[in-house]
C-alpha positions as a printed NumPy array, in Angstrom:
array([[-138.458,   35.16 ,  -12.313],
       [-138.642,   37.675,   -8.897],
       [-142.16 ,   38.516,   -8.148],
       [-143.181,   41.579,   -5.642],
       [-146.751,   41.428,   -4.863],
       [-148.014,   44.681,   -4.111],
       [-151.549,   43.958,   -1.553],
       [-151.506,   47.548,   -0.413],
       [-154.656,   48.362,   -2.032],
       [-156.552,   44.727,   -1.562],
       [-156.56 ,   41.549,    0.82 ],
       [-154.753,   38.707,   -0.717],
       [-154.509,   35.928,    1.059],
       [-151.756,   33.195,    1.22 ],
       [-153.06 ,   30.524,   -1.069],
       [-153.773,   33.066,   -3.75 ],
       [-150.323,   34.721,   -3.262],
       [-149.161,   31.173,   -3.646],
       [-151.353,   30.742,   -6.853],
       [-150.303,   34.205,   -8.296],
       [-146.285,   32.73 ,   -8.491],
       [-147.52 ,   29.55 ,   -9.993],
       [-149.508,   31.524,  -12.651],
       [-146.253,   33.9  ,  -13.174],
       [-143.98 ,   30.935,  -13.664],
       [-146.138,   30.698,  -17.26 ],
       [-144.324,   33.782,  -18.512],
       [-140.465,   32.403,  -17.519],
       [-140.013,   30.194,  -20.727],
       [-139.837,   34.031,  -22.279],
       [-137.413,   35.558,  -20.106],
       [-133.951,   35.066,  -18.691],
       [-133.206,   34.533,  -14.684],
       [-133.159,   38.446,  -13.848],
       [-136.312,   39.447,  -15.276],
       [-138.671,   40.806,  -12.391],
       [-142.102,   40.47 ,  -12.427],
       [-144.265,   42.844,  -10.124],
       [-148.234,   42.001,   -9.344],
       [-150.865,   45.012,   -8.118],
       [-154.432,   44.177,   -6.841],
       [-156.26 ,   46.634,   -6.165],
       [-160.667,   46.801,   -4.833],
       [-162.2  ,   48.708,   -7.295],
       [-166.231,   48.726,   -5.963],
       [-166.244,   45.192,   -5.834],
       [-164.017,   43.962,   -8.747],
       [-160.84 ,   43.116,   -8.595],
       [-158.008,   45.047,  -11.112],
       [-154.805,   42.972,  -11.335],
       [-151.643,   44.345,  -12.891],
       [-148.591,   42.933,  -14.114],
       [-145.607,   44.343,  -15.052],
       [-142.318,   42.55 ,  -16.416],
       [-138.974,   44.324,  -16.819],
       [-136.628,   42.317,  -18.868],
       [-133.517,   44.086,  -19.609],
       [-134.609,   47.255,  -21.783],
       [-137.614,   45.633,  -22.183],
       [-140.84 ,   46.232,  -20.326],
       [-144.204,   44.303,  -20.368],
       [-147.635,   45.628,  -18.894],
       [-151.235,   44.372,  -18.823],
       [-153.764,   45.303,  -16.483],
       [-157.61 ,   43.414,  -16.196],
       [-160.864,   43.83 ,  -13.907],
       [-162.732,   41.065,  -12.967],
       [-164.78 ,   39.875,   -9.978],
       [-162.038,   37.706,   -8.887],
       [-158.111,   38.124,   -8.31 ],
       [-157.088,   35.12 ,  -10.472],
       [-159.325,   35.481,  -13.146],
       [-158.279,   38.889,  -13.161],
       [-154.481,   37.729,  -13.408],
       [-155.177,   35.276,  -15.609],
       [-156.438,   37.222,  -18.065],
       [-153.446,   39.906,  -17.658],
       [-150.782,   37.016,  -18.383],
       [-153.031,   36.424,  -21.441],
       [-152.782,   39.504,  -22.629],
       [-148.833,   39.878,  -22.301],
       [-148.433,   36.604,  -24.15 ],
       [-150.02 ,   37.941,  -26.841],
       [-148.257,   41.525,  -26.945],
       [-144.847,   38.821,  -27.381],
       [-146.8  ,   36.781,  -29.934],
       [-148.13 ,   39.852,  -32.044],
       [-144.118,   41.287,  -31.777],
       [-142.779,   38.097,  -31.856],
       [-140.46 ,   38.34 ,  -35.198],
       [-139.037,   41.691,  -32.975],
       [-138.627,   40.047,  -30.224],
       [-136.902,   36.785,  -31.208],
       [-133.615,   38.829,  -30.43 ],
       [-133.721,   40.009,  -27.39 ],
       [-135.333,   37.599,  -25.23 ],
       [-134.438,   33.997,  -24.041],
       [-133.522,   31.426,  -26.973],
       [-136.211,   29.081,  -28.258],
       [-139.203,   31.421,  -26.251],
       [-140.458,   31.8  ,  -29.403],
       [-149.016,   54.72 ,  -17.039],
       [-152.366,   59.669,  -16.168],
       [-154.532,   62.505,  -17.494],
       [-155.338,   65.715,  -15.462],
       [-158.668,   65.114,  -13.282],
       [-160.47 ,   68.468,  -14.669],
       [-160.009,   71.093,  -16.16 ],
       [-160.048,   74.88 ,  -14.098],
       [-162.4  ,   76.57 ,  -13.713],
       [-162.17 ,   80.092,  -16.17 ],
       [-159.779,   82.696,  -14.737],
       [-158.042,   79.697,  -12.192],
       [-154.974,   79.058,  -14.092],
       [-153.748,   75.921,  -11.136],
       [-153.515,   72.416,  -12.636],
       [-154.013,   69.726,  -10.057],
       [-151.381,   67.061,  -10.496],
       [-152.595,   63.194,   -9.851],
       [-149.572,   61.438,  -10.173],
       [-145.808,   61.82 ,  -10.557],
       [-143.81 ,   58.799,  -12.474],
       [-139.5  ,   58.63 ,  -12.165],
       [-138.046,   55.807,  -14.7  ],
       [-134.797,   55.463,  -15.744],
       [-134.232,   56.318,  -19.2  ],
       [-131.995,   53.76 ,  -20.972],
       [-130.791,   54.664,  -24.435],
       [-132.376,   52.29 ,  -27.805],
       [-132.831,   52.989,  -31.007],
       [-136.107,   54.388,  -32.34 ],
       [-137.378,   51.124,  -33.673],
       [-137.161,   49.804,  -30.561],
       [-138.88 ,   52.968,  -28.814],
       [-142.331,   52.465,  -30.626],
       [-141.903,   48.617,  -29.977],
       [-141.835,   49.484,  -26.279],
       [-144.183,   51.902,  -26.761],
       [-146.774,   49.259,  -28.236],
       [-145.95 ,   46.733,  -25.779],
       [-147.319,   49.144,  -23.178],
       [-149.976,   50.24 ,  -25.116],
       [-149.453,   54.203,  -24.708],
       [-149.383,   56.826,  -27.016],
       [-145.921,   58.609,  -26.597],
       [-143.146,   56.966,  -24.936],
       [-139.676,   58.927,  -23.33 ],
       [-136.399,   57.751,  -24.18 ],
       [-132.555,   58.218,  -25.015],
       [-131.742,   57.653,  -28.744],
       [-128.61 ,   55.911,  -29.269],
       [-128.74 ,   57.131,  -32.853],
       [-129.085,   60.333,  -31.838],
       [-126.036,   60.762,  -29.514],
       [-128.231,   59.684,  -26.504],
       [-130.053,   62.846,  -26.542],
       [-133.628,   62.794,  -25.107],
       [-136.431,   61.969,  -27.404],
       [-140.009,   61.604,  -27.467],
       [-141.66 ,   58.779,  -30.219],
       [-145.628,   58.716,  -30.84 ],
       [-148.398,   57.666,  -32.76 ],
       [-149.627,   59.957,  -34.978],
       [-153.348,   60.034,  -35.989],
       [-152.837,   58.946,  -39.866],
       [-151.758,   55.658,  -38.163],
       [-147.957,   56.505,  -38.671],
       [-145.703,   57.399,  -35.878],
       [-143.581,   60.512,  -34.802],
       [-140.517,   61.427,  -32.847],
       [-139.717,   64.435,  -30.676],
       [-135.986,   65.531,  -30.626],
       [-134.496,   67.376,  -28.133],
       [-132.018,   69.953,  -28.768]])
């Protein structure tokens, strides 16, 4: 697995970077060799946040944790990814290695002010997948919605979302 450690928002020693490599190796048994892991550390008011994103083919696993220590945060985030994988084990078994087993607007504008402040812009490649795969991906990322190209609808851009009644919905672009 390829590893990229983002140190821009935190001070990470070389010893910690080596420990990160060792700890990320716990996930190697699940993924093919072409998987990529990105680890970001951020210092937040005396606490360290570790965010892990693992990409393997069309699957994306993401977890984050905050604690007083970078390695503790990393351990908890890795445990969270493993837990996600166990939760969706039967669906993922077909797609992972054999035998393996993103923000809202910050504040509302004042009355009469029609401007909104964009706080983040994110770009990503849309990959063709079925609605079931998109729902699985949304659950793995712990998001409320997921944008994808629907392979069953001729690669139309679609959005799956979780409904308040516990079900799922899909929006299909015309």
